[in-house]
Structures are given as C-alpha cells and as structure tokens.
N, C-alpha and C positions, 0 to 999 in steps of 0.2 A: 857839857854834862846836862843831862835832863834828869830831874828828880820829881817824883811825886809822893805824897804822904797818904798813908791809909792806916786802918786798924784792922788787926787779925780778928775776923769774925768767928762766931760759933759754927757756922756752916763751912769754914775753911780749915777747920782743926781736924786732926785724926783722933782716934779713940784714945790716944795718949794725952789729949789736951793741948797739942801745939801743932802749928802748921808744918807739915811733913816736907820732904825732899821734893815731891811732886808738886805740892802748892808752891814752894818757893820757885821752882821752875816757872809755874803759871805767873807769878809775880813779876818775874824777869821778862817773860816773853810779852806780857801786857805793857810793861814799860817801854819796851822797844817800839811796840806799835804806837804807843801815845807819843813818843818823841817823833816818830815819822809824821803822824798826823799833825803836829805842831809844826813842823817843817815844811808841810805842804807836800809831803812825799808818802801819804797814807794810803788807804785802801782805794779811794777814789782815783788817785793818779795811777796806782799800780793797775787797777782794772782797766783803765781807759788805754793804758799802754801794753795791756796783756803781759804784765811782769809779776813775778812774785820772788821774795827773798825765801829761799828753803834752807832750813837749818841743817848744817852738815855735822856738827858736833857740839856737844856740851861739855863742859867741866865746872861743877859747882862744888865749892868747898864750904863747909858749915862749921862755925864756931859755936853757936848756941841757936837752937830752935826757938822762934817766937811762940809765946803762949797766947791763948785767947784772951782778947782785949788789949794786947800789946799795941802800942803806936809805933809804927815803923816808916822808914824813908826808903823808897826803891829808887835806885840811880842806875843810869846807863850812859855809856859813851863809846863811839866807834874809836879805834886807834890806828886801823890801817885799811886800805882798799888795795888789792892787788889782782889786776884783770878782772875776772868774774867773782872775786871772793872779797867779802867783807868780814872784818874782825871787831869784835865789840865785847868790852866788859861789862859787868853789873855789880853792884854793892847794896846789900841789905843792912840797914843800921837801925837801932833802937832811937828812942826819942832824945837820948842823951849822946848820940853819935858814935856809940860803941858798934863796932863791926859784928854783925851777925852771920853774913855769908858774903862770898864773893865768887864771881864766875867770869869764864872766859867762853867765847862761842865763835864759830866760824859759820858763815852763811854764804850761799851760792846764789847769784841772780839767774832766773830762768826765764825764757819765754814760754808762756803757758799755752800758747796756740800750737807749738810744735815740740815743747818739752826740751829744747836745746838750751845749753847754758850760753850766757851772753855776757860780753864785756861790760863793764860799769861804765856808762857814759859820762863824760864830764859834767853835763847839766844834772846828772844825779849826784855825782859825788861832790859837787860845789855846795849842796844844801847841808852837808854833814860836816861840822867842824871837828877835826881830828885832835885827841887828847892823848896824854901819855898812858902806857899801859899800867894796869893796876899791879900793885905789889903782891904777888902770889906765885906760887911754884907751878910753872905751866907743864902740864903732861901732853905727850903726844896726842894727835887727833885720832890715829888709828888704835884700835884695842884688839890685841892678839886673843884668839880663843883657842883652847887647848882641844885636842881630839876627844879627850876622855869626858864625855858629857851625856847627860840623860835626857831623852826627849819625852815631853809630856803631852797631854792631850790638847787639841788645838782651841784657841779662843777665836771666835767670829767678831770681827770688827763691827760694833753697833752703832747706829745713828749719832748717838750722844758723843762718840769720839771724833766725828768729822767737822772739820772747819771750813772756812769759805773758800780755800783752794780745792775742797772736795777730797782731802787727804785726811788721815788720821792725825789729830793734833800732836805737836811735839811732846808736849808734857804727859800725854796718855801712855806713850811707850813706857815712860817711867812709872807712872801709877799702875800699868799692867805688870811690870817686872816686880814692883813691891810685893805682889801677892805671893812672891816665892821667897821672900826674905823672912827668916825667924824673927819674932818679936824681940828677942835679946840681942839680936845683931844691931848695934848703935851705928848708923850710918854717918860718916864724917865727910864722905866725897862720893859724888856720883860723876861718871863719864858716860856720854853716850856718843855712838858712832852711827849716824843715820845714813843707811845704804840705798834704800828705795822706799818710796812712799806707799804705805798701805791704803787702800781705800774701803768703801763700805762693803761688809760682808766678806772681805778676805780673811782667810783662816791663819792665824798666827800661831805657829807652833813653837812653843818655849823649849829650848836647849839649855840645860842648866850645868854650870861648873861651880864648885865651892872649894874653898880651903878655909883656914883659920881667920884670915884677914880680908879675903875678897869672895864675893859672889858675882858671877857674870851670868847673864841671861841673854842668849840670842834668841830674838823674836824673828822667826824665818818661815819658809813655806815648807812643804812636806819634805823637800829634798835637803833642807837646812840652809838654803840660800837666804841670806839675811835682809830683813827689812831694817832692823837696827840691832845693835849689840849695846846692852847696858851693863855697866860695871859699878856695883858698889863696894866701898872700902870703909873698913872701921877708922 
C-alpha cells in the first residue's frame, strides 16, 4: 500500500465548503501516479516505452466529505492484474484513521503509438505488490443507460481539461457531469464508465437521465456515442 498525507485546501473545496466527489477522484488518481513514480514506473518510464494506463472505470463510495483544513491520508494499492487490465483500490481517511471514502478502479495498458491495448509484461507487474481487495460493495463496470434521456447543448473540451496523454483528464468527466446535479442531491456514490478519450475541442453532448435516487449523464458525441457515462447515486 502507498499512502501520502495532505490537507484539504481552500482552492480544493466546493462552494459548500468541502472537497466534492470530483476532488476526491483527483486525490485518488494523484495517489496512483505517486505510487508508480516511487516504484520506478512513473511518467518517465511510461513515456520512454510509449505506454499509458487509461482508466476504464471508477466506483467511488463516500461516507463523509472532508472539509477545508481537514488533514487526510490518501492510500492506494493494486489487487489484480489480468492480461491488459489492472485493478486498484483507494482509501481516503481522516487524521484519526476514520474512513471517509473508498474506491475501486479498472485500468487498461495501452501502446500510445498505435492505440492498441497491450498485455501487462512481467517486468511491469513485478514492480507492483498485490494486496487484498478493499471491503466494499463492488458494482459492475458497465453502466446501463435508458433510452428516455434529454440531450443538452454541447460543451467544448478546453485546454485546462487536457492531461499529458493529450486526453481529457479522468476527473474532469466527473466535474463536467456535476454541473447537471441539483444542489440538494447528496452524492454517496459515483460510477464512471470510460468509453473513448475526448481530446482538445471535442464537443461533449450531455444526455441526462434522472429519477429519485440516481442521476446518469452520458457525455457523448452528437449521435449519442459515449465518451463516458457518469452515474451519481444518493
């Protein structure tokens, strides 16, 4: 397990005074990058070998949102490699060790020169010690989306959303989808299924489905083909 400590800053909190679900996703993805850097499998190694880990899915369950100034520990560990897929858990805790959030994720190893999925080589897998899966209720990776949905005006992907892979950053899909969630909808879980990577100036059309307990936002092209599907649950 890799853990790093941090403090929730003013620039990280929402207008409600706490780090929201998108910020927690950013904590988690940063933690996974930090672990890979420590293990010698970080950005330099991946760039030299033309490889990248692309996120296939998130499931983040939140018990309590951390407020501004809260001291937190962010932890991550892989628990399985399977062909080209890696599986990783995350945990967010307060300074007393109380769990604030827990997450599951699935990643795909991709050759960035040709865009093909590649098997995880033994020399890569050997760097990552496997640990037991986190104690949480695991939802399916795929998110069903009903036909009854409303299409809204498109959003152009700005430079600020682009990461070093020249793709829209994983957490920005969540942040974009949050714009369509009412303020009184208290999010206890987010799931994201990533379908294809959006790039600079792509037009994301939000397709919305809502009921009393769930809000789903499909961020897709004009024909409704998804870049990502984001599901928020009370």
